[in-house]
N, C-alpha and C positions, 0 to 999 in steps of 0.2 A: 443723407445717404451714407451707408456704412463703408468702411474701407474695402471690404470684399465686393460690395456692389460697384464701387468706383473702379476697382480692378477689372471687374467683369465688363463694364461698359467700355473701358479703355481698350480691352482686348477685342471686343466686338467691333469697335470703331476702327481699330488697326486692320482687321480683316476685311472690312467693307470699303474703306476709303483709301486713296482717291478712286480706285476701282476695285471690284471684288477680287479676292484671292491674293496670292503672293507670287505668282508666276506669269510670265509671258514668253512667247517665242520671238526671237530676234534674228533677222536675216544677217548672215555673215558675208554675203556677196552683194554687190550693187544691183539694183533693180530699177533703173532710171529710164530705160529706153527699149526699143524693139530689139536691139542687138543683145542687151542683157537678158531679155526674155527668151530669145532664141537659144542662148547658152544654158540658162537655168532650166528650161523645159524643152519642149520639142522645137527643133530637131537635135540640138546640141547634147541634151541629156543622154541620148542614146549611146554616145561614145563612152561615157562613164559606165553605163550598163554593160556594154560589150567587154570592157576591160575587167569588170568584176566577174562576169560570166566565165572569162578565160582563166582568171586567177582570183579566188575568193579573198586572198590577202589584200587585193587592191581596194576592198571596201574601206580599209583604214586610210587609203590615200585620197579617195574621191568622195567619201561621205563622212558624216559626223559620228559614225558608229564607234570608233576607237576612243571617243571621249564621252560616251553616252551610257548612263546607268539607269536602270529601271528600279524604282522603289515599289515593291509589290506587296499587297496585303489583302486579306479578306475581312479585316476589321474585327477579328474574333478575340483579340486581347490587346486593346488599345490603352496605352499609358496606364492611368489608374481608373479608367472608365469601363474596362471589361469588354464584353462582346456587344459592341454598339453597331456592328454592321459595316459594310464596305463604304457606303455613301457618307455616313457620319464620320468616318475616319479620314476623309479627304483632307481636311485642314492640317492634320498631323503629317500626312504624306507630302503635302505641298511644303510644309515647314522643313521636312527632311531634305527635299530637293533643293530648297534655298540654302541650306547648310552646306550641301555638296558644292554648290556654286560659289558661295562666299569663301569657304575655307580652302578649297582645292581646285577651284575653277573647272569643276566637272559638270557637264550638262546632264540634266536629269528629268525624266518624266515620271510622274506618280501614276500608278495603275492600281485601281481598287476593283476587286473582283468579287462578284456574288457567287462564291463557291465554297461551301463548308466542307466538302469531301476532300481530304488531303491528297489523295491520289489523282483526282480530277484537277485539283488546283495545280499539282505538279505538272500535269499534262499541258495545261494552259501556259505555265511559265516556260516550259521547255520549247513550246512553239514560238516564243518570242526571241529565240536566239539570233535569228537573222537581223533583228532590229538593234540589239544592244550589245555593248562591249562587256557588260557585267550586270549581275542581278543582286540587289539588296532586298532580302526578305525582311518583312517588318510586321510586328504586332499580330503574329499568328499564334494561337493558343497551343500550349503543350498538352499532350504529346504530339499533336498534329504537325507542329513545326519541325520536329525531328524527322518525320516521314517525308515532308515536302523537301526539306533540304537534302536529305539522303538521295532521294530519287533524282532531284535536279543535278546534284553534283555528279552522280553516276552517268547521266545521259547528256549533259551539256559540256561543251569544250570552252566555256568562258567561266570566269570566277562567279561563284554563288556564295553569298555570305549572309547568314542570319544575324543581323546586328544585335538583336536583343540578347542572343546567346554570346556570340564571340566578341562583339564590341565591348559589352559589359565586362566580359572575362579578361580582355586585354587591359582595360583601364584598371580593373581590380588587381591584375597581376603586377602592373607597374607600381600602383600604390602600395601593394603588399611588399614588393621588393625594396622600396625605399623605407617603408615603415620598419621592416626588419633591420635595415641598415642603421636606422636611428636607434632602435631598441637593442642593437648588438646581438641579434639572433639570426638563425639561418633556417631556410626552408626545410632542410633535412631533419631538424630537431623539434619543430613546433607541433603542437596539438591544435587542430582546427575544429571548431564547432560551428555548423552552419544551419540556418533556418531558411526554409524555402526550397522545395523540390521541383520548382518549375524550370523552364528552359534556361533562364539566366543563372539560376543557382547551380544547376548541374554543370553548365559550361564553365562557370568560375572554378568549381572544384576540379574539373578536368584540366583547366589551365594551371592551377596550382600544383597538380601532380606533375605536369610537364616541367614545371620550374623547380621540382625537387622534393615536394612534400611526399611523405610516405603514405600510401593508401591506408594502412592500419591506424594512422594518426588522424583520420578524418571521421567526424561524427556528424551525421546529417539528421536533422529533425524537420518535421513538417507539422501541419495542424493536428495530426494524430499522435505526435510524439516522435520518439527516435525511430529511425529506419533500422530495423534489426533483422537478422536472419530468421526466416519463417513467418515474417509478417505478410499478411495478404491484403489488408485494407488499403485501398488507394495506392496500389503499387504499379510500377512499370519497369521495364528493363533498365532504364537510366537510373532510377532510384535504387534498384536492387544491387547495382554495381557498388553502392556505398553501404550496404547492410553490414552491421556489426554483430559479431557473435558475443552477446552479453545479456545479462539480466536487467541492466539499466533500461529505463523506458522514457524518461522525461528530460526536457532541456535542463531543468534545475539540477538533475543528477549528473549529467554528462559535462556541464560547463566547468566543473571543478578542475582547476589547473590548466584551463585552456589558454593558449598564447594568443590565438586569433579567433575572434567571433566574426562570422560573415553572415550578415542579415539581408535577405532578399525576400521578405515575407510581409509583415504588417506592423501596425503601430504598437508600441509598448510591449513587444514580445519579450525583450530582455529586461527583466526587473533589476532594480539597483542591487538587491541582495544577491542576484546571480552574478552580476558584474563584479561584485566584491570577492567572489570565490575564484576569479580568474588568476592566472599567474602574475608575477610582478611585471611591470611595464607592459600591460595588456594592450593589444591592438584590437580596436572595436570598429568594424565597418558596418554601420547601421544605415542601410541603403534604401529602406522603404520610403516611398514618397506619397503624400507630402509629410506624413508624420513618421519619423524613423522608429526603429525597434527600441531605441532608448535615446533621449535627448542628450547632447554632449554635456550640458551642465549637470544633469542627473548622474551621468556616468562618472564625472570627475569628483562628485561628492564622495563616492566610495572608492574611486581609483584615481587619485590626483595625477598620477604619472601616465595615464592612459593616452594612447595615440589613436585619434578618432577621425574617421571619414564618414560622410553622409552623402545622400543624393541631392542635397539642397544647396542652393547658391548662397544662402545667408549664413552658412557655417564654413569654416576652413575645410579644405580637401574635398571638394565636390567631385564625386565620381561621375563623370559626364562622358557619354559615348562620343561626343563630338571631338574629343581628343584623339579618337581612333579612326572612325569610319571614313572621313574624307581622305585621310592620308594613306590608309592602307589600300583604298581603291585607287588613289593617284599612282602609287608605286606599281600596283598590279597592272593597271591599264598601260602605263608607259613601258613596262617590260613585256607587254603582250602575254601576261600570265594566263594559263589555262585554268588555274584554280588558285584559291588562297589557302595555302597549306600551313602546317604547324610551324615550319621554319619561318614563314613570313609573319605569322602572328607573334612568335617569340621575338622576332626582330622589331616588331612594332612595340612590344612591351619594353624592350631594352632601350629603344629610342626615346620613348616617353619618359622613362625613369631617368635616363642620363640627362635629359634636358632639364628636369626639375633640379638636378644637382648642380647644373651650371648656373652662371650668373643670370639673374632675371633680365629679360630684354626691356629696353626703355618703352617700347610700344605696349607691352603687356602691363607694365607699371602705370602707364598713362590711362589704360582702359580700366584699371582696377585701383584707382587712387585711394589711398588711405588704408589699403590692406597690406599686411605683413607678407612679403614675398621673398623670404630668405629660407633656403632649404632647412628643413627640420620637422618637428612634430606637427606643426601647423601649415607646412608647405611641402607635401609629399609628391604632388603631381603638378605639372604646369597648368596655366590658365588657358582656356580655349582660344583667346585672342592673342596668344603668343605667336608672332609671325614666323618664328623659327621652326615651328612644328612641321610645316610642309617640306622644308628642305631636309631636316634631320630624319623624320620618320619615313617619309616616302622614299628617300634614297636608300634607307636601311631595308625597307620592304622590297624594293626593286633588286637590291643586291642579293637578298635571301632567295628571291624568285629565280635569279640566275644560278646561284650556287646549288639550289635544290632541283634544277633541271626542268622547271615548268615555264620558263620564259621563251616565247616564240620570237621576240624581237629584243635580244640582249642589248643593253646599253654599253657602248664602247668605253665611254669615259664617265665614270660615276661622279667625279668631282665637278666636271663641267655640267653634268645633269643636275647636281645639287645646286650649283650656282644659278642655273637656269630657273629652277624652282624658286629660289630666293628672289629672283628678278620679278616673279609674278606678284610678290607681296611687297618687296622694296622697289617701288617704281623707278627710283633713281639708279638702281644697281647697274643696269646695262650702260646707260649714258656715262656714268661715273667711272666705268672700268678703266678707260685710258688715263684718267686723272689719278686714280689709285695706283696704276702701274708706274706712272711717272714719279709719284710721291715715294713709292717703295725704293726707287733708285737713289733716294737721298735719305738722310737722317736729320731732319730739321727739328728745331725746338719751337713748340707752339705755346705761347703764353695766353691763358684765358683770364680775362679781367674779372669776371664774375665767378670765381672758383668755388664759392659756396652753393651756387645754384644747382639743383638736382639734375637738370638736363646736362649741365657741364660735367658733373661727376660721372654720369652714365656715358657721356661721350668720351671722357678720359679713359674709362674702362675699355670701351670699344676701340679707341685709338691704340691702346697697348696690346689688344688682342689681334687687331686687323692691319696695323701699319708698322712702319719702322720709326715713327715719329716719337718724340719725347714731349709729353704734356707738362706744362708748368702752370700751377694754379695759384692765384692770388686770393687769400682768404685766411680766416682764423683757424689754426690747426685743430682746436678742440671741436669747432663746429663741423669742419670737414670730416674729421674722424668719426664723430657720432652719426653724421648723416650717411656716410659709407656703411657703417655698421647697421643702421636702421634699414637701409635700402638693400642690404644683402650683397653689396659689392665687395669683391675680393681685393680691391686696391686700397693702399694706405699711404698717407703722406710720408715722405722721407725714405720709404722703401721702394715704392713704385713710381713716384713722381716727385719733382721738386716743388717746394711750397714757399711762397713769399707771404709773410705775415705783416700786413700793413701796420699792425699795432706794435710790433716788436721784431724788427729784422736788423741783423748786423750791418746790412748794406744801406740802411736808411740815410746815413750821413752822405754817402756817395751819391745816392739817388737825388736827394734834394739839392745838392750842389750841382749835379748835372742839369737838373731842371732849371735852377737859377741861372746857370751859365747861358742856357738857351734863351731864357725869357727876361733877363735883367734889364734889357732896353725896350721891353714891351710892357712895362708897368708892374712887373712882379718883384716884390721885395723878398729878402731871405725868409722872413716870417711866413709870408704867403706860400713860398715854395715849400717850406717845412709842412705847412698845413695840408697842402695839396698832396704831398707824398705820404701823408698819413691817412688820407680819406678818399682820394680819387684813384680808384683801381685802374681806370682806363689810362690815366696819365702815368701811373706806375708801370703798367705793361708797355706803354710806348717808350718810356725811358729804358726799360730792359732791352728792347729792340735797338734803340739808339746806342746803347753801351755794348751791343753785340753779345748780350747774355741770353737773348732769344732771337729767333729768326723771323717770327711773325706773331702778330697780336690778333686775337679774336675777341671782340667785345660787342655789347649791344643787346644782351638777352633781356635787359630792362633799360628803360630810359629812352630819350629821344635821339634819333639818328644824328642830327646836326650838333647836338651837345657832344657826343662822342667824337664826331668828325673834327670839331674844333681842337680838341687835345691831340688827336692823331696828326693833324696838319701842323700844329704848333711844334711838336717834337720831331716828327719824321719828315715834314715837308722840306724841300730844298729847291735849288735852281733846276734840278733834273727830276724831282719827284713832287707831283702835286695831284690832287684828286681830279681825274678826268670825268668820272661818272660812275653811277651804280648800275650794274648789269645783272638782271634776274633771269635765270633759266626757269621756264615754266614747262613742266613735263605733263603733257595732255594725252588723252586717249589716242589721238591720231598723230602724235609725235611731239618733238620739242619745239618751243618757241622762246626766243630771247627778247627781253624788253629792256630798253635803255632810254634815257637816264632816269631811273626811278627815284633817286634820292639826292644827288649832289647839287646840281644846278637847277634852280627854280625856273629860270628863263635863260637857257644857254645861248651864247652868241654863236654866229656862224663858225668861228674858229673852234669853239668848244664842241659844237655838234660834229664837226669834221674829226676832232680828236676822239670823240665818243665812238664814231663809226669805225675808225682805225683800231682803237682798243678792243671794241667788240669783236671785230674780225679775228684779231689775234687770240682772244679768249675762246671763241667758238671752236677754233681748230684744236684747242686743248681737249675737247670732247670728241675728237675724231670726226668732226663735221665740217663741211665746206660752207662758209658763210654766204648767205644771199640776203643782202641788207636793203631794206626799204626805209626811206626817210618819210615819215608819216605826219600828215596834218589834214585839216579839212580841205585845203587847197589841192587841186588835182592838175598836175603838170602845167602850172602857170595860170590857172583860171582865176586866182585871187591875187591881186597885186600887193597887198599889204599883209601885216600880221605874221603868223607862223610860216606861211608859205614863202614869204620874202626871205626870212632867215634861212630856211631850208634850201632855197635856190642858191643863196650865197654860199652855204656849206657845200652844196653840190659842185659849185665852181671851184672851191678850194680843193676838193677831192679830185676834180678833173685836171687840176694844175700840175699833177705829178702822176707817174705810173703807179697803179695800185695792183696788188695781187689778189684782190677779191672783187666780187660783183656787187654793185650798188646801184640804186635808182631812186628817183624822187622827183618832185614831192607828190604824194598820193594818199588817199584815205586808206584805212586799214583793210576794207573789203577788197579794194583794188590790189593791195599788196598780197592778199591771201588767195585771190581767185584769178588764176592765170587767164582763163577764158574771158573774164570781164576786162582784164587789163589789155588783152590783145585787141578787143573791140574799141577800147578808148584810146589806146596808145600803141599801135602795132609795132612801132620801131623801138620799143623798150628793150634795153640791154639786159633786163632781168628776165630769166626764164624759170618757169615753175613757181611754186609758192615761196614767198619770202620766209626765212626762218629767223630773221632779226628785224625787229621794229624799233627804229630810233625816232623819238618824238622831240618836238621843239619846245615842250613844256613838261616839267616834272609832274604836274597835276594829271596830265593826260596819261603819261607812262605809268604812274602809280595807280591810277584808276583802272587801266587795262589789266595791270598785274593783279590787283585785288579782286576784280570781277572774275578773272580766270581762276583764281585760287578759291573763291568762295562759291561761285555758281557753276563753274565748269569742272570742278574736281581737280584743278591743276595742283601739282606738287612743286613747290619752289625750291630751287637750289640757288642760294645767294641771300642777299645781293653781294656780288663781287665788286670790290672797290678797285676800279681801274685807275692806273696812273701812279700808284704808290709802290711799284716794284714788288708787289706781293708781300709787303712788310706789315700790312694791317688790313683787316676786313671787319666791317661793322654789320652785324646781323640784325634781324628784326626781332622784337619781343615774342612773336608767335612761333619762332623756330623750335623744332623738335630736337631731341638728342641725336636722331639720325641725321637731321639737317646740319647739326654742329659737326658730326663726323665727316659729312661731305665737305663742309667748309674747311675742316682741318686738312683734308686731302688736297684741296685747292691751295691752301696756305703752305702745304708741305711740298709743293712742286718747286724746284729750284727757280731762282729769280730769272734765269736766262729764258725760261719758258713764258714769262708773263710780263705784262706791262701795266 
């Protein structure tokens, strides 16, 4: 089977299994009993209807309309497939709906209509206004799309946006803005030659005019040649607006001296000999799909300094509408905009362009491993999976809606709104807020043992941008320098952060002597101390904390947990500091759940279990939560006399022996801990009310298994593990941790010792 056949079969299988299509409807309210039914439908639903009847704005309070978009098409101009009809276009529209949900958490219905007449199509779309908060027109052929959009915008009081036109134009505008920045040119001075007089091509030219391009510097060509004054063949008002008064007639003639070629036409339209006639440092946007107007390799043969974008994902600078439409709709819906106007579109252009010039996010880098993601000729626009897009672009759009007077529900605090948007993609953001706020009150020095690791470098960049902490990295300077350069990070050793070079550091003598002083009666010779301080970065970091050259150590991005714990305990352990347990915060769809002890004690004693519970309660409060602790095992309130249940009952007795400022109960299975109704039936006198939010196990295998199941099968996001009992002087992470996870751990480590145990 050929590669194309394999791809085809894979695509068909994706659409068919495990069930047909890409969408489903999911209830947002419980529907478990007669009471729920009476509220969701008759008679309770009447109350919501009455409120909306009295004030139409209440539809946003009591229904999903304020977060609901319709993707509407008649299938007359689908992708590269042409006029395939409404039904055949449905997979594309479902895909569009999925992108709305994935990237901006916007609910979406796809609507395919058998209506070729543009005015009748507009009538149908306008009749949908009571159902939707906004309309995305899609894959409607030109010039019909101009008519449909114009009529709908005139008659509807919600945003109407033809993405094929304006979405493409916005991303092209952002790419052009950054390409000109790289080339050292300006919109006001450039000559543009464009091929393709369809909806997208015209919209792109209109956008470039709004950004500063002069009308007389735009030369539009289509399949019949140059659009010139007096031409009658295949003309419409949109093309006529770009007619030139000239005797030139062909693309080959007008391309001479062009600064920017904009192709939205067909394969191989721009010949290499034409590209060779363009101005120095030409900008070539060859956006036809799947075969562009000119392949990048062909263009660079005649113009080695060309800045090139395409519509394909296998070349740099893919012009992809998904960079725009989810986020412009997000901002428009949240501001209650009545339309998406020029100011909002330009705000979207600016937001996308500025994000590409900023440091690449760790999440985007992880999604596009191996690609160069440093701003420049090969990185003009951000990647679709950059999670910062929703916060940056949507907030800019909402602000523009308010400033231009089309926002019905202005956003009072844009910074808070932007933070809320970020919380939808960074699941840990809301829970971590109290920790970050506490960390900002201090300026602690955090040493990272594995300083050459890419995730650590990205975390160090984020720490410098988002906190008051000072990162210290252990690693070879030339390796760190080159990796920062390759990854497009703005940080550099010596300038932005302190570096400890294990191969050659002036403090080496002091470090090995300090380690020897600690370990000389535990079998460590001077030679062994010297070797460890040359090769063991965890031990080096621990010695720095011991010598008060750093406040906390983070290690464990590779290697085994207990190996790291051994050196942390050797150097930093004392009569008052010893590892009590590992606490992992699992962020789940229905809320947070803390798991302990996941790492430290394989088979903890009753005394150790009690210390784990006390430490967990203290740490849970750092997240602004009140601890509700369940001691978990197979045994249920004394029904098994031996094993884990016996140790947990002994731990319970220790906890009961002194006043505690937190709620705890045990011993019980996990389902009893998380199901209050079940617990009330089994043990009505339980002191624990509601669901437990901390599960303490009597065996590390059980705790670790629950943690990993929640992470791998329930989509749980882990913060931690937090090493309890060491006075916040060290934390050992797991090898699967992300750069965002390291930033979270740095915030935890950055909280003053008085807050932690």
